[in-house]
N, C-alpha and C positions, 0 to 999 in steps of 0.2 A: 893801627887806629881803626875804629869802627864808627859807623854812623848809626845812632839810635834815634828812631823817629816815633814820637807819640802823637797820634792823630786824635784830636778832640773835636767836639762839635763846632767850636768857635775858632780854635787855633791849632796849628801843627807845630810841635816843638821839635827842633833838630838839635841833637846833642852829639858832638864829636868826642869820643871817649878813647882813652889809652891807658892800659893797665888799671882799669877800674876808676880812673879819674876823668873828670869832665874838663876838656881843654877848650871847649867853645860851645856856646848855646845861642841859638837864634830862633825866631818864630816867623811863621807865615800864616796868613789867614786861610782857614778851611773854606774852600770854594768847590762845591760839587759840580760846577759847570766847567771847570778847567780840564783841558786835555792833558795827556801825558807830556806832550811837547811843551805846553805852557808851564806845567809843574817842573819840567827839566830846566827851563829858563830861570824860574824862581829859585830852584835848588842851587843851580850853579852860581847865581847872583849871591845867595845867602852864604855859600861857602867862600866865595871870593871876598865878600865883605869881612868875614872872619879870618881872612888870610889862610884858608885851609886848602891844600892841594887835593882835589878829588882823586887824583891818581894814587894818593897814599892810603886810600881806604882799603882795608882788608876784608871788610864785610859790612853788612847792614842788617839790623833787626828792627821790625816795625810792629807797633801795637796800635790798633785802630778801633774806634767806636763808630766809624763811618765806613762800613764795608764796601759801598759802591765806589769808594776812592782807592781801594787797595790795588786794583789792577793798574790804574793810571800812575799811582805813586811808585809802584814796583817797576814799571817801565821807565819812569823818569829817573829812578836811581840807577838802573842799568845804563841808560844813556850817559849819565854824568860821571858815574864812578866805575862802571864796568862790573859792578857787583850784583848778584842776585839778592833777593830780600828773604830773610828768615822771618816768617809771619807768626806772631803769637796767636795760637789757636789750638784746635784739637790736634793731638799728636805730639805737641811740644812738651819736653820734660820741665816740670815746674817744681817738683818736690812737695807740692801741696796735696793734702788729702781733701778732696772736694766732697763735702757732706751736704749737698743741695739736691733738690728734686731733679733738675735737669742741668747738668754741667755745661751743656752746649749753649745755654742761655746766659752764662756768666760773661759779663763784659771783659774784654782783654785788659782794660785798664785796671779793673778790680783785682785781677790775678797778678798783674805786674806790681801793683801797690802792695799787695799782701806779701809777695815774695821779698820785696825790698824791706818791708817792716819786720819780717821774720829774721832778717839779718842784723837788725838794729836793737831788738828787744825780745825778751822772753814772752811767750804767750801766757795768758790770753791778751789779745790785741784788738784795738778798735782803730781802723784806718779811715780817716775822713779826707775826702777829696772835694774841694770847693771850686767847682768849675761852672759850666753851663748848668749842670745839675749838682746838687750836694749829695754825695754818696757816703754811707757809713757802712764799712765792711767789718765783719767779726771773724777772728780766728780764735778758737777756744783753747783751753789749757793743754789740750792734747795735740795742738797744731792742726786741728781740723777746720777748714774753711766752712763757716756756717751760713754765709750769706749776709744779709743786713737790711738796709733801708735806703730809699731814694726819695729825695725832696727836691722841689724846684730850686734852682740856684738863686742866689741873692740878686744877681744882675737881671735875670729874666723876670723875677718877681717884681722888681721895681719898675722895669719897663712895662709890664702888664698893668701895674697900678697907674702909671702916667698915661698909657694908651687908653685905659678903660674909664678914665675920669675926665671931667671938663676943666678942673682947676688945679690939678696936681701936675707939676712939671717933671721933666726928665732931670735926674740929678746924678752927680758923681758920688761914688760910694766911699766917703770919708767918715771916720769915726766922729760922732757928735761930741760936743763939749760936755753935755750932760744928757740924762735920759728925758727929763721934763723940759721940753723946748717951746719957746713962744714964737718961733719962726717956722713957717711951713717946710722949707727945705731941710732945716735942722731936725724938725719933727719926723720927716720922712727918713732921714739918715738914722735917727734913733731907732725907729721901728725896724728898719732894714738891717742895720749893722749890729746894734745891740740885740735886736730880736733874734738874729741868726746865732749870736753867741749864746743867748739863753736857750735856744733850741738845741744847740750842741750840748750844753751842760745837762739839759733835761733828758735828751736821748741817751747820752752816755750813762746817766744814772739808771735809766730804765733797762738799758742793755746789761749793765752790771747786775741788776736785780735778777734778770733771766739767767745770766751765767752763774750767779751765786758766789761771785768773787770780784775783786777789783781787777781792772784791766789797764795796761799801758795804752796811751792814746797818741797816735802819730797823725798829723795833718799835713796836707799839701794842697796845691791848687792856687791859682792866681789871686783869689780873694782871701786865702787863708792867712796871709801875713797881716791883714787888717782885722780879721775877725778873732783869731786866736788870742791876741793880747787882751781882749775884752772878756774872755771866758774865765770863770771862777775855777774850773778844773785845770790841773796841770796837763798841758798838751805840748808835745814836741812838734815844732813846725819844721818840715823838711821840704824846701822849695823844689828840689830836684829828685824827689822820691821815685818818680816813675822812670827817670833816666837811669838811676841806680839799679832799679829792678830790671830794666832791660839789659844792663850789663851782666847782671847775675844770670839771667836766662840765656844770654849769649854764651857765657862760660859753660853752662850746662848742656848746650845744644850745638856748639860750633862743629862738632865732629860730623854732624849730618848736614852741614852747610857746604856749599861749593861756590866758588867764584865763577861768575858768568864768563 
């Protein structure tokens, strides 16, 4: 069994994986102020809650978009499991042909998502990750990672709207009953949730125009489950896309890994 860790700006997803299958998933809040010992306490608690014995871990792979936390989390993993951390970054084997200006600038989550998507469908591919930011990554018909686009996430957009106005409240992101709403809260949900779906449909169309051919679309992220059903395009939603990608990368790179 290995521990796969996906560090996002808002949450840290912990996945216990065995033979390519997820046997347990939990989440922790991403907190840049926490020390390694504090993360070790949180990690041990999360594993105990899932009835997972830390001593059974054979290794750990970590993908992070919050680099300042990497050292603390790596130390926490060693304290709890006795394993070093295989970090997704420069030097790791991905199997991707990176056709971008500066590969060092590519977020680890984008690489992991693309690796997972390549195992699920033939390129060209568009991978959508709806988290703190909404990212859309493109792999062309030759399997080349072309980059993509980044938009503000639905959650932070709605929070900015509420914080920047006098009369608009903070809302939960539930799909509205209709697009034209006579209620302020429902109108905000319409603009945020349906608007995000329309953005995805429109961006997919424009990306395909640039590619010159249709593409398979795979989406993930916490809000994807609410947005994807409202899209007109056929989109495959994979809640645990990044954990699956981390497993694939572990399989590709475990020979260079050592246990602490």
